[in-house]
C-alpha positions as CSV (number, residue, x, y, z in Angstrom):
1,M,132.7,149.8,50.1
2,S,133.4,150.4,53.8
3,T,130.3,151.5,55.7
4,D,129.1,151.6,59.3
5,V,125.6,150.8,58.1
6,V,124.3,147.3,58.5
7,L,121.1,145.8,56.9
8,P,118.2,147.9,58.3
9,D,116.1,144.9,59.5
10,L,119.1,142.9,60.7
11,D,118.3,143.6,64.4
12,S,114.8,142.3,64.2
13,R,115.9,139.1,62.5
14,L,118.6,138.6,65.1
15,A,116.2,139.3,68.0
16,E,114.1,136.3,66.9
17,V,117.1,134.0,66.7
18,T,118.6,135.1,70.0
19,A,115.3,134.7,71.8
20,V,115.1,131.1,70.6
21,T,118.7,130.5,71.4
22,E,118.3,131.7,75.0
23,A,115.2,129.6,75.5
24,H,117.2,126.4,74.7
25,L,120.7,127.3,75.9
26,A,120.7,125.4,79.1
27,R,119.5,122.2,77.5
28,T,121.8,122.3,74.5
29,D,124.9,122.9,76.7
30,R,123.9,120.3,79.3
31,D,123.1,117.6,76.7
32,A,125.8,118.6,74.2
33,V,123.2,118.6,71.4
34,F,123.1,120.8,68.2
35,P,120.9,123.9,68.5
36,V,118.2,122.7,66.0
37,E,115.7,125.3,67.2
38,A,118.2,128.2,66.6
39,L,119.0,126.7,63.2
40,A,115.3,126.7,62.4
41,A,115.1,130.3,63.4
42,L,118.1,131.1,61.2
43,R,116.3,129.4,58.3
44,R,113.0,131.2,58.6
45,T,114.5,134.7,59.2
46,G,116.6,134.4,56.0
47,L,119.8,134.8,57.9
48,L,121.3,131.7,56.3
49,G,121.2,133.8,53.1
50,L,122.9,136.9,54.7
51,L,125.8,136.9,52.3
52,V,123.9,135.6,49.3
53,P,123.3,138.4,46.7
54,T,119.7,139.7,46.3
55,A,119.8,138.4,42.7
56,H,119.7,134.9,44.1
57,G,117.1,135.8,46.7
58,G,119.5,136.5,49.6
59,L,119.9,139.5,51.9
60,G,122.9,140.9,50.0
61,G,124.8,141.5,53.2
62,T,128.4,142.4,53.6
63,A,131.3,141.4,55.8
64,R,130.3,144.2,58.2
65,D,126.8,142.6,58.5
66,L,128.4,139.3,59.2
67,V,130.5,140.7,62.0
68,A,127.6,142.6,63.5
69,A,125.3,139.5,63.3
70,T,127.9,137.1,64.7
71,S,128.8,139.3,67.6
72,T,125.1,139.6,68.5
73,L,124.6,135.9,68.4
74,G,127.8,135.4,70.5
75,R,126.2,137.4,73.3
76,A,123.6,134.7,73.5
77,D,125.6,131.5,72.7
78,L,129.0,131.1,71.3
79,S,128.1,127.7,69.7
80,V,125.3,129.3,67.6
81,A,127.5,132.2,66.7
82,M,130.2,129.9,65.4
83,V,127.8,127.7,63.5
84,F,126.4,130.8,61.8
85,A,129.8,132.4,61.0
86,M,131.1,129.2,59.5
87,H,128.0,128.7,57.4
88,C,128.4,132.2,56.1
89,Q,132.0,131.6,55.3
90,Q,131.0,128.7,53.1
91,A,128.2,130.7,51.4
92,A,130.7,133.5,50.6
93,A,133.0,131.0,48.9
94,L,130.1,129.7,46.8
95,V,129.1,133.3,45.9
96,R,132.6,134.2,44.6
97,Y,133.8,130.9,43.2
98,A,131.0,128.5,42.3
99,D,130.4,127.4,38.7
100,R,127.5,129.3,37.1
101,R,125.3,126.2,37.0
102,L,126.0,125.3,40.6
103,A,125.4,128.9,41.8
104,A,122.1,129.1,39.9
105,S,120.8,125.9,41.5
106,L,122.3,126.2,45.0
107,L,122.4,129.8,46.1
108,P,118.6,130.4,45.9
109,R,118.2,127.4,48.2
110,V,120.8,128.8,50.6
111,A,119.0,132.1,50.5
112,G,115.6,130.4,51.2
113,G,116.9,128.7,54.3
114,E,116.8,125.2,52.7
115,V,120.6,124.6,52.9
116,Y,122.7,124.9,56.0
117,L,126.3,124.4,54.9
118,A,129.0,122.5,56.8
119,S,132.8,122.9,56.3
120,V,134.8,119.7,55.9
121,T,138.5,120.7,56.0
122,T,139.9,118.7,58.9
123,E,141.7,115.4,58.2
124,A,143.4,112.9,60.4
125,G,147.1,113.7,60.8
126,K,146.9,117.3,59.7
127,G,144.1,118.8,61.7
128,G,142.5,121.9,60.1
129,H,145.5,122.8,57.9
130,L,144.1,124.2,54.7
131,G,147.2,123.9,52.5
132,T,147.3,120.1,52.0
133,A,144.9,117.2,51.5
134,D,145.4,113.4,51.6
135,A,142.1,112.1,50.4
136,R,141.9,112.3,46.7
137,L,139.0,113.0,44.3
138,T,138.6,110.3,41.7
139,D,137.2,111.0,38.3
140,S,134.8,108.2,37.4
141,G,133.0,108.6,34.1
142,G,132.5,112.3,34.4
143,L,131.5,112.1,38.1
144,L,133.8,112.9,41.0
145,E,134.0,110.3,43.7
146,I,134.2,111.5,47.3
147,D,135.5,109.2,50.0
148,R,136.5,111.5,52.9
149,F,136.8,111.1,56.7
150,A,137.0,114.2,58.8
151,P,137.6,114.1,62.6
152,V,135.8,117.4,63.3
153,V,132.8,118.8,61.4
154,T,130.9,121.5,63.1
155,G,127.2,120.8,62.8
156,G,127.9,118.2,60.1
157,A,125.3,115.7,61.3
158,H,122.6,118.4,60.6
159,A,124.0,119.9,57.4
160,D,122.1,120.0,54.1
161,G,125.2,120.5,52.1
162,F,129.0,120.2,52.5
163,L,132.0,122.0,51.1
164,V,134.8,119.5,51.2
165,T,138.6,119.9,50.7
166,M,140.3,117.1,48.8
167,R,143.4,116.4,46.8
168,A,142.7,117.2,43.2
169,A,142.0,114.2,40.8
170,G,144.8,112.5,38.9
171,D,148.4,112.7,39.9
172,A,148.0,115.9,42.0
173,T,150.4,116.5,44.9
174,A,149.2,117.0,48.5
175,H,149.4,120.8,48.0
176,E,147.0,120.7,45.0
177,V,143.8,120.9,46.9
178,S,140.3,121.3,45.4
179,L,137.1,122.4,47.1
180,V,134.0,120.4,46.1
181,Y,130.3,120.9,47.0
182,A,128.0,118.0,47.7
183,N,124.3,117.9,48.6
184,R,123.5,115.7,51.5
185,D,121.3,113.5,49.2
186,Q,124.4,112.9,47.0
187,L,126.3,111.4,49.9
188,S,126.3,108.6,52.4
189,V,126.9,110.4,55.7
190,E,128.1,108.4,58.7
191,T,128.8,109.9,62.1
192,S,131.0,108.2,64.6
193,G,132.2,108.8,68.2
194,D,130.6,110.8,71.0
195,W,130.7,114.6,71.5
196,Q,131.4,115.4,75.1
197,P,133.7,118.5,75.1
198,M,134.4,121.0,77.9
199,G,132.8,123.8,76.1
200,M,131.2,124.7,72.7
201,R,129.0,121.7,73.5
202,A,126.1,122.8,71.2
203,S,128.5,123.0,68.2
204,H,128.2,119.2,67.9
205,S,131.5,118.8,66.0
206,V,131.4,115.1,65.5
207,P,133.6,113.0,63.1
208,L,132.0,112.2,59.7
209,R,132.7,109.9,56.8
210,L,131.3,111.1,53.5
211,T,131.1,108.9,50.4
212,G,129.3,109.6,47.2
213,R,129.5,111.1,43.7
214,V,128.9,114.6,42.4
215,P,129.0,116.2,38.9
216,A,132.3,117.8,37.8
217,H,130.9,121.3,37.9
218,H,130.6,120.9,41.7
219,I,134.2,121.8,42.0
220,V,134.3,125.3,43.5
221,G,137.0,127.5,41.9
222,T,139.9,126.1,39.8
223,P,140.7,122.5,40.5
224,G,143.8,122.2,42.7
225,R,143.8,125.9,43.6
226,F,141.9,126.0,46.8
227,H,144.7,128.1,48.3
228,E,143.2,131.0,46.3
229,I,139.8,130.6,48.0
230,A,141.5,130.1,51.4
231,A,143.4,133.4,51.0
232,D,140.5,135.3,49.5
233,V,137.5,134.0,51.5
234,F,138.1,131.2,54.0
235,G,140.9,132.8,56.0
236,P,139.7,136.4,56.2
237,L,136.0,135.5,57.0
238,A,137.1,132.9,59.5
239,H,139.2,135.4,61.4
240,L,136.6,138.1,61.2
241,G,133.7,135.8,62.1
242,W,135.4,133.8,64.9
243,S,136.7,137.0,66.5
244,A,133.3,138.6,66.3
245,A,131.8,135.6,68.0
246,W,134.4,135.5,70.8
247,L,134.1,139.3,71.3
248,G,130.3,138.9,71.5
249,T,130.5,136.2,74.1
250,A,132.9,138.2,76.3
251,A,130.9,141.4,75.8
252,G,127.7,139.6,76.8
253,A,129.4,138.3,79.9
254,L,130.6,141.8,80.9
255,S,127.1,143.2,80.3
256,R,125.5,140.6,82.5
257,V,128.0,141.3,85.3
258,L,127.5,145.0,85.1
259,R,123.7,144.6,85.2
260,M,124.0,142.4,88.2
261,L,126.3,144.9,90.0
262,R,124.0,147.8,89.3
263,S,120.9,145.9,90.4
264,P,119.5,146.5,93.9
265,A,120.6,143.0,95.0
266,G,124.1,143.5,93.5
267,R,124.5,146.8,95.3
268,E,123.8,145.0,98.6
269,R,126.2,142.2,97.9
270,F,129.1,144.1,96.2
271,D,130.9,147.3,97.1
272,V,130.9,149.0,93.7
273,G,133.3,151.5,95.0
274,S,136.0,148.9,95.7
275,E,139.2,149.8,94.0
276,L,140.0,146.1,93.3
277,L,136.6,145.5,91.7
278,L,136.8,148.7,89.6
279,T,140.3,147.8,88.5
280,R,139.2,144.3,87.4
281,L,136.2,145.7,85.5
282,S,138.5,148.2,83.8
283,R,140.9,145.5,82.7
284,S,138.1,143.4,81.3
285,R,136.7,146.4,79.3
286,Q,140.2,147.4,78.1
287,R,140.8,143.9,76.7
288,L,137.5,144.0,74.8
289,D,138.1,147.5,73.4
290,T,141.5,146.3,72.1
291,V,139.8,143.4,70.3
292,H,137.1,145.6,69.0
293,A,139.6,148.1,67.6
294,L,141.6,145.4,65.9
295,L,138.4,143.8,64.5
296,Q,137.3,147.1,63.0
297,Q,140.7,147.7,61.4
298,A,140.8,144.2,59.9
299,L,137.2,144.6,58.7
300,A,138.0,147.9,57.0
301,T,141.0,146.3,55.3
302,V,138.8,143.4,53.9
303,E,136.0,145.8,52.9
304,A,138.5,148.0,51.0
305,G,139.1,145.1,48.6
306,A,142.8,145.3,49.2
307,D,145.3,142.6,48.1
308,L,145.2,140.4,51.2
309,S,148.2,138.4,50.1
310,R,150.6,141.2,51.2
311,P,152.4,140.3,54.4
312,A,151.2,143.3,56.4
313,R,147.6,142.4,55.7
314,Q,148.0,138.7,56.4
315,L,149.7,139.7,59.7
316,L,146.8,141.9,60.6
317,L,144.2,139.2,60.0
318,N,146.3,136.6,61.9
319,S,146.9,139.1,64.7
320,L,143.2,139.6,65.0
321,K,142.5,135.9,65.5
322,I,145.4,135.5,68.0
323,T,144.6,138.6,70.0
324,A,140.8,137.9,70.1
325,S,141.4,134.3,71.1
326,E,143.7,135.4,74.0
327,Q,142.1,138.6,75.2
328,C,138.4,137.5,75.2
329,P,139.0,134.6,77.6
330,A,141.2,136.8,79.7
331,A,138.5,139.4,79.9
332,V,136.0,136.9,81.2
333,D,138.6,135.6,83.7
334,D,138.9,139.1,85.0
335,L,135.2,139.0,85.6
336,V,135.4,135.7,87.5
337,E,138.0,137.2,89.8
338,A,135.9,140.4,90.2
339,V,132.7,138.7,91.3
340,G,134.1,135.6,93.0
341,L,132.9,132.1,93.5
342,R,129.1,132.5,93.6
343,H,128.7,134.5,90.4
344,G,132.0,133.7,88.7
345,Y,132.2,129.9,89.0
346,L,128.8,128.3,89.6
347,K,126.6,127.1,86.8
348,D,123.4,128.7,88.1
349,S,124.7,132.3,88.2
350,P,122.8,134.7,85.8
351,T,126.1,136.0,84.7
352,R,126.8,132.7,82.8
353,L,130.5,133.3,83.4
354,E,131.1,129.6,83.9
355,L,129.7,128.8,80.4
356,A,131.7,131.7,78.9
357,V,134.9,130.4,80.4
358,R,134.4,126.9,79.1
359,D,133.3,128.0,75.6
360,L,136.1,130.6,75.1
361,R,138.8,128.1,76.1
362,S,138.4,126.6,72.7
363,A,139.4,129.9,70.9
364,G,143.1,129.4,70.9
365,L,142.7,125.8,69.7
366,N,140.4,126.7,66.8
367,Y,143.1,126.7,64.1
368,H,145.8,126.7,66.8
369,N,147.6,129.9,67.6
370,D,151.0,128.1,67.4
371,R,150.4,127.5,63.8
372,L,149.5,131.1,63.1
373,H,152.6,132.3,65.0
374,L,154.8,130.2,62.8
375,A,153.2,131.7,59.7
376,D,153.5,135.1,61.2
377,G,157.2,134.6,61.8
378,R,157.8,133.9,58.2
379,L,155.6,136.8,57.1
380,T,157.5,139.1,59.5
381,L,160.8,138.2,57.8
382,R,159.3,139.3,54.5
383,D,158.3,142.7,55.8
384,Q,161.7,144.3,56.6
385,G,160.3,147.8,56.6
386,V,157.7,146.8,59.3
387,T,154.7,148.3,57.4
388,F,151.1,148.2,58.6
389,A,147.9,147.5,56.8
């Protein structure tokens, strides 16, 4: 299953989206608004259907295509890259676990660009922890009632459909979590609060309250067993997609710095033979090569279809997320130090380092690294032989 080949026309599709993204980047960041123009480009290029099988009209892409596409989008705008990666994570869950009737009706619409999917997993008091849920599904005459508040929903105000985690119906415990799909027209969607973050401003991750009813076959996977989807799809694709996005953003920053340094104006302003400058450039590149190598190793493990529940493989995926979220911001900070105040700190620099710093600061907070380290400590105790994936 592992291959270095991505979809042959992926580059041309991405070129259209990145051109639109770049054209609106300054405004979406300044005003903290969702990148509707980039989403429209993702719709018309078919990229919302990247992971949908060709039998349903999608592109039939793989995890490798997802990593390549997300990294490319990250070079233009981290918010757009994260929006795309999270949508694809949701689409992959539907592809693998949706009821036959739901898949037949929904996946062609995703493939056709009609449905942008938002993930509703956060809950007041527990953050984004996937293993528990407080809000409970209610079975009402064959329909499932949803009444769910989420403090953070990336792009939720613009989504056409939602995948929502809730406690299973009946007397289920907090650990018996179900995943349920709802079309926007099946719900009342209320936004609240304002979105004025430091970075990731175009992700527009506002609080939402969702209320409505859906048919019972909109449960994705086995009721109460969302943990299987989390282990098989949500966790692996989140860590691959997020890390690719962060790496793309940091690589884009390094590329812009290098182009500036090698330009005639850059050669006049900077001493490209400076040992300090060269050392800082080296450190930045080393960090990115480290993340890239770990990303490729984790990707190959996922592509191989291996049992991802084994401790060594869970540790690898978690290590990818933690390492990428630490080393990509550090690589950009190296660049800020390398080029100084004018091109490392000011908003109007063509290097866009100031934006990269703000956006990448969110990486360690996105499913907090402390939570992953606690999980990894427990996993490490289970792997006395210290094996590697």
